[in-house]
C-alpha positions, 0 to 999 in steps of 0.5 A, a space after each residue: 522550912 522556916 529560915 533561922 539565923 543560924 542558916 543565914 549565918 552558915 549560908 555560903 555563897 560561891 565566888 565568881 569572876 567580879 563577884 561581890 566583896 565576901 566581907 560585905 555579904 557576911 556583914 549584911 547577912 549577920 545583920 539580917 540574922 540579928 534582926 530576925 533573931 530579934 523578931 523571933 524573941 519578940 514572937 516568944 514575947 507575944 506567945 508568952 503573954 498570950 499564954 499568961 493571959 489565958 491562965 489568968 482567971 476572969 477578971 472579978 470586977 471592973 478595976 481588976 478588968 481595967 488593969 488586965 485591958 490596961 496592961 493588954 493595950 501597953 504590951 500591944 503598943 509595945 509589940 507593934 512599935 517595936 515590929 515597926 521598928 523591926 520593919 523599918 530596919 528591915 525596909 532600910 537594910 533592903 534599900 541599902 542593899 538594893 542601892 549598893 546592887 544597883 551601883 554594882 549593876 551600873 558598872 561595865 560588867 554584863 554579868 552583874 547587870 544580869 544579877 541586879 534585877 533578880 536580887 532587887 526582887 529578892 529584896 522585895 520579896 524579902 520586905 512583903 514577907 516582913 510586912 505579912 508577917 507583921 499583919 499576921 502579929 497585928 491579927 494575932 493581937 486581935 485574937 488576943 484583944 478579942 479574948 480580953 474583950 470577952 472576959 471584961 464585959 464592963 469595958 467594951 468602948 475601950 477594947 473597940 478603940 484598941 481594935 480600931 488602933 490595930 486596924 489602923 496600924 494593919 492599914 499603914 503596914 499594908 500601904 508599905 506593900 
């Protein structure tokens, strides 16, 4: 079952001796929920664009095809940039949380030391999941670009350039893993 922003905001953590500050946990969960909601909005926007592109009839001439290509490239660049920003924010939040957990774990309480590695592992899993989601988005845009390319026969070189840009963005994201 996919995790929703509501799931994150409604998550309840039991308190224990020397537990975490509840307000800090709530604030962090709110930030994660907001990031997830923004990502879901990006996905909805992407789906709307894909549906719109599928409804459009094939371009009648090169100028119209060029306009469709320019719009698709601009949309793809914007969404990729938003995905990068979202991933950067998630990674920064995860690093901040990891640093906070590390400071907590360095205290005298043995229980805190035992919990920190598991939570750091969870942060790494979340970062990797965010990178995987971005790679999936890039692959979906590759498919959209392939559809556009198949309808626009007069501009194959421009599409190949854009596909190369997508490959480069995917390689950059993979380097984060």
